[in-house]
C-alpha positions as CSV (number, residue, x, y, z in Angstrom):
1,X,116.9,169.6,100.1
2,X,117.4,166.4,102.2
3,X,116.8,164.2,99.1
4,X,119.3,166.2,97.1
5,X,121.9,165.9,99.9
6,X,121.5,162.1,100.2
7,X,121.5,161.7,96.4
8,X,124.6,163.8,95.8
9,X,126.5,162.0,98.6
10,X,125.6,158.6,97.0
11,X,126.5,159.8,93.5
12,X,129.9,161.1,94.7
13,X,130.6,157.9,96.6
14,X,129.8,155.8,93.5
15,X,131.9,158.1,91.3
16,X,134.9,157.7,93.6
17,X,134.4,153.9,93.7
18,X,134.2,153.8,89.9
19,X,137.3,156.0,89.6
20,X,139.3,153.8,92.0
21,X,138.2,150.5,90.4
22,X,139.1,151.9,86.9
23,X,142.6,152.8,88.1
24,X,143.0,149.3,89.7
25,X,142.0,147.6,86.4
26,X,144.3,149.9,84.4
27,X,147.2,149.0,86.8
28,X,146.4,145.3,86.5
29,X,146.6,145.6,82.7
30,X,149.9,147.5,82.9
31,X,151.3,144.8,85.2
32,X,150.1,142.1,82.8
33,X,151.8,143.8,79.9
34,X,155.0,144.2,81.9
35,X,155.1,140.5,82.7
36,X,154.5,139.7,79.0
37,X,157.3,142.1,78.0
38,X,159.6,140.4,80.5
39,X,158.8,137.0,79.0
40,X,159.4,138.4,75.5
41,X,162.7,139.8,76.5
42,X,163.7,136.5,78.1
43,X,162.6,134.5,75.1
44,X,164.5,136.6,72.6
45,X,167.6,136.8,74.8
46,X,168.1,133.1,75.3
47,X,171.3,131.0,75.0
48,X,171.9,131.9,71.3
49,X,171.9,135.7,71.9
50,X,175.2,137.6,71.6
51,X,177.5,137.9,74.6
52,X,176.3,140.5,76.9
53,X,172.7,140.2,75.8
54,X,171.9,136.8,77.3
55,X,169.5,136.3,80.2
56,X,169.0,133.4,82.4
57,X,171.2,130.4,83.4
58,X,173.6,129.2,80.7
59,X,174.0,125.8,82.2
60,X,171.2,123.3,82.6
61,X,169.8,123.0,86.0
62,X,166.9,121.1,87.6
63,X,163.4,121.2,86.3
64,X,161.2,123.3,88.5
65,X,157.6,122.7,89.3
66,X,157.0,126.1,90.8
67,X,158.7,129.5,90.8
68,X,159.6,130.8,94.2
69,X,162.8,132.7,93.6
70,X,164.7,134.4,90.8
71,X,167.0,132.4,88.5
72,X,170.5,133.6,87.8
73,X,171.4,136.4,85.4
74,X,167.9,137.9,85.3
75,X,168.6,141.6,85.9
76,X,168.0,142.6,82.3
77,X,164.6,140.9,82.4
78,X,163.7,142.5,85.7
79,X,164.8,146.0,84.3
80,X,162.6,145.4,81.3
81,X,159.6,144.6,83.5
82,X,160.1,147.6,85.7
83,X,160.4,149.8,82.6
84,X,157.0,148.7,81.4
85,X,155.5,148.7,84.9
86,X,156.4,152.4,85.3
87,X,153.4,153.3,83.1
88,X,151.1,152.3,86.0
89,X,148.9,154.9,87.7
90,X,150.2,153.7,91.1
91,X,153.8,154.0,92.4
92,X,156.0,151.1,91.4
93,X,158.9,151.6,93.8
94,X,158.1,148.5,95.8
95,X,157.4,146.2,92.8
96,X,158.4,142.6,93.1
97,X,159.5,140.7,90.0
98,X,160.3,137.0,89.9
99,X,161.9,135.5,86.8
100,X,162.0,131.7,86.7
101,X,163.4,129.4,84.0
102,X,161.2,126.4,84.5
103,X,163.4,123.9,82.7
104,X,166.6,125.1,84.4
105,X,168.3,126.8,81.4
106,X,167.8,129.4,78.8
107,X,168.0,127.1,75.8
108,X,165.2,126.5,73.4
109,X,162.5,125.1,73.9
110,X,162.8,125.9,77.6
111,X,160.0,127.7,79.5
112,X,160.3,131.0,81.3
113,X,157.9,132.5,83.7
114,X,157.7,136.1,85.0
115,X,155.6,137.0,88.0
116,X,155.0,140.7,88.9
117,X,153.5,141.9,92.2
118,X,152.8,145.6,93.0
119,X,151.4,146.5,96.4
120,X,149.2,149.4,95.9
121,X,147.6,152.0,98.2
122,X,144.3,153.2,96.9
123,X,143.8,157.0,96.5
124,X,140.8,156.7,98.8
125,X,142.3,154.2,101.2
126,X,139.6,154.8,103.9
127,X,137.1,153.0,101.7
128,X,138.5,149.5,101.7
129,X,141.7,147.5,101.8
130,X,143.1,146.2,98.5
131,X,145.3,143.2,97.8
132,X,148.5,143.7,95.8
133,X,148.1,143.5,92.0
134,X,149.7,140.3,90.8
135,X,150.3,139.2,87.2
136,X,152.0,136.2,85.7
137,X,153.1,135.4,82.1
138,X,154.8,132.3,80.8
139,X,156.4,131.5,77.4
140,X,158.8,129.2,75.6
141,X,162.3,130.3,74.5
142,X,162.7,130.2,70.8
143,X,166.2,131.6,70.2
C-alpha cells in the first residue's frame, strides 16, 4: 500500500508537469505564429498599400539597431497580432506587442520586426515560477 501511494503521487506529479509544459510549448508556438502574422501584415501593408490600409511610418526616419518602442501607425499590426495570440491556452489580456520598422520607413525593401511577450501564470503555479513567453519575428517589406 505504501509503494502504491508513493508511486501514484509521483505519477500524478509527472503528469501535471507534462501537462503544464505542453501548454507552455503550445502557447510559445501560438505567440510565434502571432509574431509571424504581424510581420506578414506589416509586409503586405507597406507604403504602396491603398489609403487606410497602410501600416508603419510613411516618411523615412533613422535606421534603428534595436527595437525598444513602437513605430508610428502600427495599431493594425498590433490588432492582427492580438487576434492570432487569442488562440493561446493562457489569457492574453496583458500581452505586449512591439512593432519596429528597422529602416525607419514602410517602403520596400525595409525591415520590420514584431516582438510579442505574454506573461503567463501556470495552472499549477505552486510548482515553479515561469518567465513570460517571448517571441520575435522579422521580415522585409515587399509591397
